[in-house]
PAZAPA-4460 file (N, C-alpha, C; in steps of 0.05 Angstrom, whole numbers, plus 32768, in hexadecimal, padded with zeros to 4 digits):
% residues 286
    n_x    n_y    n_z   ca_x   ca_y   ca_z    c_x    c_y    c_z   seq   type   mol
   8197   7C34   808D   818A   7C3F   80A5   8179   7C29   80B3     1      X     A
   817B   7C27   80CD   816B   7C15   80DC   814D   7C1D   80D9     2      X     A
   813B   7C0A   80D4   811F   7C11   80CF   8112   7C1E   80E8     3      X     A
   811E   7C19   80FF   8113   7C25   8118   8118   7C43   8118     4      X     A
   812B   7C4D   8109   8130   7C6A   8108   811A   7C79   80FA     5      X     A
   8109   7C6B   80EB   80F3   7C78   80DC   80E1   7C87   80F0     6      X     A
   80DC   7C7B   8106   80CA   7C87   811A   80D5   7CA2   8123     7      X     A
   80EE   7CA3   8129   80FB   7CBB   8133   80FB   7CD1   811D     8      X     A
   8101   7CCA   8105   8101   7CDD   80EF   80E5   7CE8   80EA     9      X     A
   80D1   7CD7   80EB   80B6   7CDF   80E8   80AD   7CF2   80FE    10      X     A
   80B5   7CEC   8116   80B0   7CFD   812D   80BD   7D19   812A    11      X     A
   80D5   7D19   8120   80E3   7D32   811C   80D5   7D44   8107    12      X     A
   80CB   7D37   80F2   80BD   7D46   80DD   80A3   7D51   80E8    13      X     A
   8095   7D41   80F8   807B   7D4A   8104   8080   7D61   8118    14      X     A
   8096   7D60   8126   809D   7D75   8139   80A2   7D8F   812A    15      X     A
   80B0   7D8E   8113   80B5   7DA6   8103   809B   7DB1   80F7    16      X     A
   8089   7DA0   80EF   806F   7DAA   80E5   8060   7DB9   80FB    17      X     A
   8060   7DAD   8113   8053   7DBA   8129   8060   7DD5   8131    18      X     A
   807A   7DD6   812D   808A   7DEE   8134   8085   7E05   8120    19      X     A
   8085   7DFE   8106   8084   7E13   80F2   8068   7E18   80E7    20      X     A
   8055   7E04   80EB   8039   7E08   80E3   8037   7E11   80C6    21      X     A
   8041   7E01   80B3   8040   7E08   8097   8023   7E07   808C    22      X     A
   801E   7E12   8075   8005   7E0F   8067   7FFF   7DF1   8062    23      X     A
   7FE6   7DEA   8061   7FDE   7DCE   805E   7FEC   7DC1   8046    24      X     A
   7FED   7DCF   802F   7FFA   7DC4   8018   8018   7DBF   801C    25      X     A
   8025   7DD1   802A   8041   7DCD   8030   8045   7DB6   8043    26      X     A
   8033   7DB4   8057   8035   7D9E   806A   8033   7D83   805D    27      X     A
   801F   7D80   804C   801A   7D67   803E   8032   7D60   802C    28      X     A
   803C   7D74   801E   8053   7D6F   800C   806B   7D66   801C    29      X     A
   8071   7D74   8032   8088   7D6D   8043   8085   7D51   804E    30      X     A
   806D   7D4A   8058   8068   7D2F   8063   806C   7D1A   804E    31      X     A
   8062   7D1F   8036   8065   7D0B   8020   8082   7D08   8018    32      X     A
   8091   7D1E   8017   80AD   7D1D   8010   80BD   7D0C   8025    33      X     A
   80B7   7D11   803F   80C5   7D03   8054   80BD   7CE5   8053    34      X     A
   80A4   7CDF   804F   809B   7CC4   804E   80A8   7CB5   8036    35      X     A
   80AA   7CC2   801F   80B7   7CB6   8008   80D5   7CB1   800E    36      X     A
   80E2   7CC4   801A   80FE   7CC1   8020   8102   7CAA   8033    37      X     A
   80F3   7CA9   8048   80F6   7C94   805C   80F0   7C78   8051    38      X     A
   80DE   7C77   803F   80D7   7C5C   8033   80ED   7C52   8020    39      X     A
   80FF   7C64   8018   8115   7C5D   8006   8130   7C60   8013    40      X     A
   8131   7C5E   802D   814A   7C65   803B   8158   7C4D   8047    41      X     A
   8150   7C35   8040   815B   7C1D   804C   817A   7C1B   804A    42      X     A
   8184   7C24   8033   81A1   7C22   802E   81B0   7C3C   8033    43      X     A
   81A3   7C4F   8040   81AF   7C69   8045   81B5   7C6C   8063    44      X     A
   81CC   7C77   806B   81D2   7C79   8087   81BF   7C8C   8095    45      X     A
   81BB   7C88   80AF   81A9   7C98   80BE   81B0   7CB6   80BE    46      X     A
   81CA   7CBE   80C2   81D0   7CDA   80C1   81CB   7CE7   80A5    47      X     A
   81CE   7CD7   8090   81C9   7CE2   8075   81AB   7CE7   8071    48      X     A
   819B   7CD4   807B   817E   7CD7   807A   8175   7CF0   8089    49      X     A
   8181   7CF4   80A1   817A   7D0C   80B1   8182   7D25   80A2    50      X     A
   8198   7D25   8094   81A0   7D3C   8085   818C   7D42   806F    51      X     A
   8183   7D2D   8060   8170   7D31   804A   8156   7D3C   8054    52      X     A
   814C   7D32   806B   8133   7D3C   8077   8137   7D59   807F    53      X     A
   814E   7D5F   808B   8153   7D7B   8093   8152   7D8E   807B    54      X     A
   815E   7D85   8064   815D   7D95   804C   8140   7D99   8042    55      X     A
   8131   7D84   8043   8115   7D86   803B   8106   7D99   804D    56      X     A
   810B   7D97   8067   80FD   7DA8   807A   8103   7DC5   8076    57      X     A
   811D   7DCB   8072   8125   7DE7   806F   8117   7DF3   8056    58      X     A
   8115   7DE3   8041   8108   7DED   8029   80EA   7DEF   802C    59      X     A
   80DE   7DDA   8037   80C1   7DD9   803A   80B6   7DED   804E    60      X     A
   80C5   7DF1   8063   80BD   7E03   8079   80C9   7E1F   8076    61      X     A
   80D8   7E23   8061   80E3   7E3E   805B   80F3   7E49   8072    62      X     A
   8106   7E38   807B   8117   7E40   8092   8134   7E38   808C    63      X     A
   8146   7E4B   808F   8163   7E45   808B   816F   7E37   80A3    64      X     A
   8162   7E3A   80BB   816C   7E2D   80D3   8154   7E26   80E4    65      X     A
   814E   7E0C   80E5   8135   7E03   80F1   8133   7E07   810F    66      X     A
   814A   7E09   811D   814A   7E0D   813A   815B   7E25   8142    67      X     A
   815B   7E3A   8131   816C   7E51   8136   8166   7E5E   8152    68      X     A
   814C   7E62   8158   8144   7E6F   8171   814D   7E5E   8189    69      X     A
   8147   7E44   8188   814E   7E32   819E   816D   7E31   81A2    70      X     A
   817B   7E30   818C   8198   7E2F   818E   81A3   7E48   819B    71      X     A
   819A   7E5F   8193   81A4   7E78   819E   819E   7E79   81BC    72      X     A
   8185   7E71   81C3   817D   7E73   81DF   818D   7E61   81F1    73      X     A
   8192   7E48   81E8   81A0   7E35   81FA   81BE   7E3D   81FC    74      X     A
   81C9   7E47   81E6   81E5   7E51   81E7   81E7   7E68   81FB    75      X     A
   81D3   7E7A   81F9   81D3   7E91   820B   81CF   7E89   8228    76      X     A
   81BE   7E76   822D   81B9   7E6D   8248   81D2   7E62   8255    77      X     A
   81E0   7E50   8246   81F7   7E42   8252   8210   7E54   8252    78      X     A
   8212   7E66   823E   8229   7E79   823F   8226   7E8C   8257    79      X     A
   820D   7E91   825E   8209   7EA3   8275   8213   7E97   828F    80      X     A
   8217   7E7D   828F   8221   7E6F   82A7   823E   7E65   82A4    81      X     A
   824A   7E6D   828E   8265   7E63   8287   8279   7E67   829E    82      X     A
   8279   7E80   82A8   828C   7E86   82BD   8288   7E75   82D6    83      X     A
   826F   7E70   82DD   8269   7E5F   82F4   8273   7E43   82F0    84      X     A
   826E   7E38   82D8   8276   7E1C   82D2   8295   7E1B   82D2    85      X     A
   82A2   7E2F   82C7   82BF   7E2F   82C5   82CB   7E2F   82E2    86      X     A
   82C0   7E3F   82F3   82C9   7E40   830F   82C4   7E26   831D    87      X     A
   82AD   7E1A   8318   82A6   7E01   8324   82B9   7DEB   831C    88      X     A
   82BF   7DEA   8302   82D2   7DD6   82F8   82ED   7DD9   8305    89      X     A
   82F7   7DF1   8307   8312   7DF6   8312   8313   7DF5   8330    90      X     A
   82FD   7DF1   833D   82FD   7DF0   835B   8300   7DD4   8365    91      X     A
   8301   7DC0   8353   8303   7DA4   835B   831D   7D98   8351    92      X     A
   8326   7D83   835E   8340   7D76   8357   833E   7D69   833B    93      X     A
   8328   7D5C   8335   8325   7D4E   831C   8318   7D5F   8307    94      X     A
   8322   7D78   8303   8314   7D8C   82F3   8310   7D83   82D6    95      X     A
   8324   7D75   82CB   8322   7D6C   82AF   830C   7D57   82AC    96      X     A
   830A   7D45   82C0   82F5   7D31   82C0   82D9   7D3E   82BF    97      X     A
   82D6   7D53   82D0   82BC   7D61   82D2   82B6   7D70   82B8    98      X     A
   82CA   7D7C   82AC   82C6   7D8B   8293   82BE   7D78   827D    99      X     A
   82CA   7D60   827C   82C3   7D4C   8268   82A6   7D42   826C   100      X     A
   829F   7D3E   8286   8284   7D34   828C   8270   7D49   8283   101      X     A
   8275   7D62   8289   8262   7D77   8280   825F   7D78   8262   102      X     A
   8275   7D73   8254   8275   7D73   8237   8262   7D5D   822C   103      X     A
   8263   7D46   823A   8251   7D30   8232   8234   7D36   823A   104      X     A
   8230   7D41   8252   8216   7D47   825C   8208   7D5B   8249   105      X     A
   8218   7D6E   823E   820D   7D81   822B   81FF   7D75   8213   106      X     A
   8205   7D5C   820E   81F9   7D4D   81F8   81DB   7D49   81FA   107      X     A
   81D0   7D4F   8212   81B3   7D4D   8216   81A4   7D61   8205   108      X     A
   81B2   7D77   81FD   81A4   7D8D   81EF   81A3   7D86   81D2   109      X     A
   818F   7D77   81CA   818D   7D6D   81AF   8170   7D6D   81A6   110      X     A
   8168   7D82   8197   814C   7D84   818E   8146   7D6F   8179   111      X     A
   815A   7D67   816A   8155   7D53   8155   814E   7D38   8161   112      X     A
   8159   7D32   8179   8154   7D19   8187   813E   7D1C   819C   113      X     A
   8132   7D34   819D   811C   7D39   81B0   8125   7D33   81CD   114      X     A
   813E   7D3B   81D4   8148   7D34   81EE   814F   7D4D   81FF   115      X     A
   8143   7D64   81F9   8149   7D7C   8208   8137   7D7D   8221   116      X     A
   8143   7D7D   8239   8132   7D7E   8251   8125   7D99   8255   117      X     A
   810F   7D9A   8264   8102   7DB4   8269   8113   7DC6   8279   118      X     A
   8121   7DBB   828D   8133   7DCA   829E   814F   7DC1   8299   119      X     A
   815D   7DCE   8286   8177   7DC5   827E   818B   7DC6   8295   120      X     A
   818B   7DDB   82A3   819F   7DDF   82B9   819B   7DCA   82CF   121      X     A
   8182   7DC5   82D7   817D   7DB1   82EB   8186   7D95   82E2   122      X     A
   8180   7D8F   82C9   8188   7D75   82BE   81A6   7D71   82BE   123      X     A
   81B4   7D86   82B6   81D1   7D85   82B6   81DC   7D7F   82D2   124      X     A
   81D0   7D8C   82E6   81D8   7D86   8302   81D3   7D6A   830A   125      X     A
   81BD   7D5F   8302   81B6   7D43   8308   81CA   7D30   82FB   126      X     A
   81D0   7D35   82E1   81E1   7D23   82D2   81FE   7D24   82DB   127      X     A
   8206   7D38   82E9   8221   7D39   82F4   8226   7D23   8308   128      X     A
   8210   7D18   8313   8213   7D02   8326   8212   7CE7   8318   129      X     A
   820D   7CE6   82FE   820C   7CCD   82EF   8228   7CC5   82E6   130      X     A
   822F   7CAC   82E8   8249   7CA2   82E1   8249   7C9A   82C3   131      X     A
   8261   7C9B   82B7   8264   7C90   829C   8264   7C72   829D   132      X     A
   8256   7C66   828A   8256   7C49   8289   826E   7C3E   827A   133      X     A
   8279   7C4E   8268   8293   7C49   825B   82A3   7C62   825E   134      X     A
   82BB   7C60   826A   82C9   7C78   8272   82E7   7C76   826A   135      X     A
   82ED   7C81   8252   8308   7C82   8248   8313   7C9E   824A   136      X     A
   8309   7CAE   825E   8312   7CC9   8261   8330   7CCC   8265   137      X     A
   833B   7CBC   8277   8357   7CBF   827E   8369   7CBA   8265   138      X     A
   8361   7CA6   8256   8370   7CA0   823D   836D   7CB7   8229   139      X     A
   8356   7CC2   8227   8351   7CD9   8216   8363   7CF1   821F   140      X     A
   8363   7CF6   8239   8372   7D0D   8243   8390   7D0A   823C   141      X     A
   839A   7CF1   8240   83B6   7CEC   823A   83BD   7CF0   821D   142      X     A
   83AA   7CE6   820C   83AE   7CE8   81EF   83AE   7D05   81E6   143      X     A
   839C   7D15   81F1   839B   7D32   81EA   83B4   7D40   81F4   144      X     A
   83BD   7D39   820C   83D5   7D46   8217   83ED   7D41   8205   145      X     A
   83EF   7D2A   81F9   8406   7D23   81E8   8403   7D29   81CB   146      X     A
   83EB   7D32   81C3   83E5   7D36   81A7   83F0   7D50   819C   147      X     A
   83F9   7D50   8184   8401   7D69   8177   83E9   7D77   816B   148      X     A
   83D4   7D67   8164   83BC   7D73   8158   83A3   7D64   8162   149      X     A
   838F   7D73   8169   8375   7D67   8172   835E   7D73   8162   150      X     A
   834C   7D61   8159   8334   7D6A   814A   831C   7D63   815C   151      X     A
   830C   7D77   8162   82F5   7D74   8174   82DC   7D79   8163   152      X     A
   82CB   7D64   8160   82B4   7D65   814F   829C   7D6D   815F   153      X     A
   8292   7D85   815C   827B   7D8F   816B   8261   7D82   8163   154      X     A
   824D   7D85   8174   8233   7D78   816F   821C   7D8C   816F   155      X     A
   8213   7D94   8187   81FB   7DA4   8189   8200   7DC0   8196   156      X     A
   81EE   7DD2   818F   81EE   7DEC   819D   81E8   7DE7   81BB   157      X     A
   81F1   7DFA   81CB   81EF   7DF6   81E8   8205   7DE4   81F2   158      X     A
   8206   7DCD   81E8   821C   7DBA   81EE   8237   7DC7   81E8   159      X     A
   8238   7DD8   81D4   8251   7DE5   81CC   825D   7DF5   81E3   160      X     A
   824D   7DFF   81F5   8257   7E0F   820B   8268   7DFD   821D   161      X     A
   8260   7DE4   8222   826F   7DD2   8232   8287   7DC7   8222   162      X     A
   8285   7DC6   8208   829C   7DBF   81F7   82B2   7DD5   81FC   163      X     A
   82A9   7DEE   81FC   82BD   7E03   8200   82CA   7E02   821B   164      X     A
   82BA   7DFB   8230   82C5   7DF8   824B   82DC   7DE3   824B   165      X     A
   82D6   7DCC   823F   82EA   7DB7   823E   8303   7DBF   822E   166      X     A
   82FE   7DCC   8217   8314   7DD4   8206   8325   7DE9   8214   167      X     A
   8318   7DFC   8222   8327   7E10   8231   8337   7E04   8247   168      X     A
   832C   7DEF   8254   833A   7DE1   8269   8353   7DD3   825E   169      X     A
   8350   7DC7   8247   8366   7DB9   823A   837C   7DCD   8232   170      X     A
   8374   7DE3   8227   8387   7DF8   821E   839C   7DEC   820B   171      X     A
   8393   7DDC   81F8   83A5   7DCF   81E5   83AD   7DE3   81CF   172      X     A
   83C6   7DE4   81C8   83CF   7DF8   81B4   83C6   7DF4   8198   173      X     A
   83BD   7DDC   8191   83B5   7DD6   8175   839C   7DC5   8175   174      X     A
   8386   7DD0   8180   836C   7DC2   8180   8359   7DD1   816D   175      X     A
   834C   7DC2   815C   8339   7DCE   8149   831D   7DC4   814F   176      X     A
   830A   7DD6   8151   82EE   7DCF   8157   82DF   7DD0   813C   177      X     A
   82CE   7DBC   8137   82C1   7DB9   811D   82A3   7DBC   8121   178      X     A
   8297   7DCD   8110   827A   7DD0   810F   826F   7DC7   80F4   179      X     A
   8255   7DC6   80F2   8248   7DBE   80D8   824C   7DD4   80C3   180      X     A
   824B   7DCB   80AA   824F   7DDE   8094   8236   7DEF   808E   181      X     A
   821F   7DE6   8098   8206   7DF5   8094   81F3   7DEC   80AA   182      X     A
   81DE   7DFC   80AD   81CA   7DF7   80C2   81BD   7DDC   80BE   183      X     A
   81BC   7DCC   80D4   81AE   7DB2   80D4   81A5   7DAD   80F1   184      X     A
   818B   7DA9   80F4   817F   7DA5   810F   818A   7DBB   8122   185      X     A
   8192   7DB2   813A   819F   7DC6   814C   81BD   7DC1   814F   186      X     A
   81C9   7DB6   813A   81E5   7DB1   813B   81F5   7DCB   8139   187      X     A
   820E   7DCA   8143   821E   7DE2   8144   8227   7DEB   8128   188      X     A
   8226   7E05   8124   822F   7E11   810B   8242   7E28   8113   189      X     A
   824D   7E35   8100   8260   7E4B   8106   8253   7E61   8116   190      X     A
   8239   7E65   8113   822B   7E79   8122   822B   7E72   8140   191      X     A
   8228   7E59   8147   8229   7E50   8163   8245   7E54   816E   192      X     A
   8259   7E4D   815E   8274   7E50   8167   827A   7E6E   816D   193      X     A
   8270   7E7F   815C   8274   7E9C   8160   8265   7EA6   8179   194      X     A
   824D   7E9B   817D   823D   7EA4   8194   824B   7E9D   81AE   195      X     A
   8258   7E86   81B0   8265   7E7E   81C9   8283   7E86   81C9   196      X     A
   828B   7E94   81B4   82A7   7E9D   81B2   82BB   7E86   81B3   197      X     A
   82B5   7E71   81A4   82C7   7E5A   81A4   82E3   7E60   819A   198      X     A
   82E4   7E74   8188   82FE   7E7C   817D   8312   7E86   8192   199      X     A
   8307   7E8D   81AA   8319   7E96   81BF   8329   7E80   81CC   200      X     A
   8321   7E67   81C8   832F   7E50   81D4   833A   7E3D   81C0   201      X     A
   8333   7E3E   81A7   833E   7E2C   8193   8336   7E35   8177   202      X     A
   8341   7E29   8163   833A   7E2E   8147   831F   7E21   8141   203      X     A
   830F   7E2D   8130   82F5   7E22   8128   82F3   7E20   810A   204      X     A
   82EA   7E09   8100   82E5   7E06   80E3   82CA   7DF8   80E0   205      X     A
   82BF   7DFA   80C8   82A7   7DEA   80C1   82B0   7DD1   80B2   206      X     A
   829F   7DBC   80B3   82A6   7DA3   80A4   829D   7DA4   8088   207      X     A
   828F   7DBA   8080   8287   7DBD   8064   826F   7DAC   805C   208      X     A
   8260   7DA1   806F   824A   7D8F   8068   8233   7D94   807C   209      X     A
   821B   7D8C   8074   8203   7D93   8084   81F5   7D7A   808F   210      X     A
   8203   7D64   8093   81F8   7D4D   80A1   81F9   7D53   80BF   211      X     A
   81E6   7D48   80CF   81E8   7D4B   80EC   81FB   7D35   80F7   212      X     A
   8213   7D34   80EC   8226   7D1F   80F1   8240   7D27   80E4   213      X     A
   8253   7D14   80E4   826C   7D18   80D5   826E   7D02   80C1   214      X     A
   8268   7D08   80A9   826B   7CF4   8093   8284   7CFD   8083   215      X     A
   829A   7CF2   808B   82B4   7CFC   8082   82B7   7CFF   8064   216      X     A
   82AD   7CEC   8055   82B0   7CEC   8038   82A1   7D03   802B   217      X     A
   828D   7D0E   8039   827D   7D24   802F   8287   7D3F   8038   218      X     A
   829A   7D3F   804A   82A3   7D58   8056   82B8   7D66   8044   219      X     A
   82BF   7D7E   804B   82D2   7D8E   803B   82EE   7D82   803B   220      X     A
   82FE   7D88   8027   831A   7D7F   8027   8329   7D89   803F   221      X     A
   8324   7DA1   8048   8331   7DAC   8060   832C   7D9A   8078   222      X     A
   8312   7D93   807C   830B   7D82   8092   8318   7D67   8090   223      X     A
   8316   7D5B   8078   8321   7D40   8074   833E   7D3F   807A   224      X     A
   834D   7D54   8072   8369   7D55   8078   836F   7D56   8096   225      X     A
   8360   7D67   80A4   8363   7D69   80C1   835C   7D4F   80CF   226      X     A
   8346   7D42   80C6   833D   7D29   80D2   8351   7D13   80CE   227      X     A
   835B   7D11   80B6   836E   7CFB   80B0   8389   7CFE   80BE   228      X     A
   8390   7D17   80C4   83AB   7D1C   80CF   83AB   7D23   80ED   229      X     A
   8393   7D26   80F9   8392   7D2D   8115   839D   7D16   8126   230      X     A
   83AC   7D1D   813B   83B6   7D09   814D   83A0   7CFE   815E   231      X     A
   838C   7D0F   8165   8375   7D06   8175   835C   7D13   8169   232      X     A
   8347   7D03   8166   832D   7D0D   815D   8318   7D07   8173   233      X     A
   830A   7D1C   817B   82F5   7D19   8190   82DA   7D1D   8182   234      X     A
   82C9   7D09   8183   82AF   7D0A   8176   8299   7D0D   818C   235      X     A
   828C   7D24   818B   8277   7D29   819F   825B   7D21   8194   236      X     A
   824C   7D13   81A5   8230   7D0E   819F   8229   7CF6   818F   237      X     A
   8210   7CEF   8190   8207   7CD6   8182   8208   7CD9   8164   238      X     A
   8201   7CF2   815A   8201   7CF6   813D   821D   7CF1   8131   239      X     A
   8231   7CFD   813D   824D   7CF8   8133   8255   7CDB   8136   240      X     A
   824C   7CCE   814C   8252   7CB2   8150   8247   7CA1   8139   241      X     A
   822E   7CA7   8131   8222   7C98   811B   8231   7C9A   8101   242      X     A
   823D   7CB2   80FC   824C   7CB5   80E4   8268   7CA9   80E5   243      X     A
   8273   7CA5   80FD   828F   7C9D   80FF   8293   7C82   810D   244      X     A
   827D   7C74   8114   8280   7C5C   8124   828E   7C45   8115   245      X     A
   8290   7C47   80FB   829E   7C33   80EB   82BA   7C3D   80E2   246      X     A
   82C2   7C54   80ED   82DC   7C5F   80E5   82F3   7C4E   80F0   247      X     A
   8309   7C4D   80E2   8321   7C3F   80EB   8336   7C53   80F5   248      X     A
   832D   7C6C   80F9   833F   7C81   8102   834B   7C7A   811D   249      X     A
   8366   7C7D   811F   8373   7C79   8139   836F   7C91   814B   250      X     A
   836E   7C8C   8165   836B   7CA1   8179   8352   7CB2   8174   251      X     A
   833C   7CA4   816E   8322   7CB0   816B   8312   7CA9   8185   252      X     A
   8308   7CBE   8192   82F8   7CBB   81AB   82DC   7CC5   81A7   253      X     A
   82C9   7CB5   81B1   82AD   7CBD   81B0   82A4   7CC6   81CC   254      X     A
   8297   7CDD   81CD   828C   7CE8   81E6   826E   7CED   81E1   255      X     A
   825D   7CDD   81EE   8241   7CDF   81E8   822F   7CD4   81FE   256      X     A
   8215   7CDA   81FA   8200   7CCE   820A   81F0   7CBD   81F6   257      X     A
   81EA   7CA4   81FD   81D9   7C93   81EC   81BC   7C9C   81EE   258      X     A
   81B2   7CA6   81D7   8197   7CB2   81D8   8181   7CA1   81CD   259      X     A
   8188   7C8A   81C2   8173   7C79   81B8   817B   7C5C   81BC   260      X     A
   8167   7C4A   81BB   816C   7C2E   81C1   817E   7C21   81AC   261      X     A
   817D   7C2A   8193   818E   7C1F   817E   81AB   7C23   8184   262      X     A
   81B2   7C3B   818A   81CE   7C42   8190   81D6   7C35   81AB   263      X     A
   81C5   7C36   81BF   81CB   7C2B   81D9   81D1   7C0D   81D6   264      X     A
   81C0   7BFF   81C7   81C5   7BE2   81C3   81DF   7BDD   81B4   265      X     A
   81E5   7BED   81A1   81FE   7BEB   8192   8216   7BEE   81A4   266      X     A
   8214   7C00   81B8   822A   7C05   81CA   8229   7BF3   81E3   267      X     A
   8214   7BE3   81E5   8210   7BD2   81FC   820E   7BE2   8216   268      X     A
   81FF   7BF8   8214   81F9   7C09   822B   81DA   7C0E   822C   269      X     A
   81D1   7C1D   823F   81B5   7C24   8241   81B0   7C3F   8235   270      X     A
   8198   7C44   822C   8190   7C5E   8222   8194   7C73   8239   271      X     A
   81A1   7C89   8233   81A6   7C9D   8247   81C2   7C9B   8254   272      X     A
   81D0   7C85   824F   81EB   7C81   825A   81FE   7C95   824C   273      X     A
   8212   7C9D   825C   8227   7CAE   8251   8241   7C9F   824F   274      X     A
   8251   7CA5   823A   826A   7C97   8236   827E   7CA7   8228   275      X     A
   8297   7CA1   822E   82AF   7CAB   821F   82BE   7C91   8218   276      X     A
   82C0   7C8C   81FE   82CC   7C72   81F5   82DE   7C76   81DE   277      X     A
   82F6   7C6A   81DF   8308   7C6B   81C9   82FE   7C57   81B3   278      X     A
   8302   7C60   819A   82F8   7C50   8184   8301   7C33   8184   279      X     A
   831A   7C2E   818A   8325   7C13   818A   8318   7C02   81A0   280      X     A
   8311   7C0D   81B6   8303   7BFF   81CB   82E6   7BF9   81C3   281      X     A
   82DA   7C0B   81B4   82BF   7C07   81AA   82BF   7BF0   8197   282      X     A
   82D3   7BEE   8186   82D4   7BD8   8173   82D6   7BBD   8181   283      X     A
   82E6   7BBE   8197   82E9   7BA5   81A6   82CF   7B9C   81B4   284      X     A
   82BE   7BB0   81BA   82A6   7BAA   81C9   828E   7BA3   81B8   285      X     A
   828E   7BA9   819E   8277   7BA4   818D   827C   7B8B   817C   286      X     A
***
């Protein structure tokens, strides 16, 4: 893990303490556990460290889902506008481009990265005018069109609503949407998929693991089989990118917003930039 990530992890722990207001003894214990973990995390990947902190937080703060209320509310907010967004997408000539852009814009809803705007709807409207700095959308669309199987790796609650819009627009006969195997930060779980009725547009499975990322070797055999055999894999969000950026998987596409300087520098973009990039092009650029 990059030593600069320590600041973000510490901030996340402090945010959870402020949110749950544990007893003083619990607070001190949790802080000490996080500090010890971070001081010994040099050789551990950032997503794995985030998973370990999340496990500590759930136990120390006595919560099975640290952002359950926020997740439900943002899913409800955006699902309430689903019909409007669907009509808007289908009223323009480049409807698939707009659907994909909304799916990436939805990546702003990330409590773990402290990137949730106060006015989500207004921010979405503003970001629709922002261009992609790396744009492999057309290649992605062609690959999905020709694929026998597509694996779509979900990221955050709220964002899942725009994932559904894109998936419904694609209408692929063999697309599987993947959620986390257990609650972690505000990442999508089976409960979020049920709330937005994702099963109406595609098959849904869990990856069998509770990292806020996709760490393939730690995931379930079912997921590993689908991942290894999928004709196209779509990785949403920075968390999934961190877990898969060294993958040699063919036809792997990343759709994300760069939320920190470390990832932005790695991608040679600016913080806040949006991109859709094929894995092989990413390798050529780094």
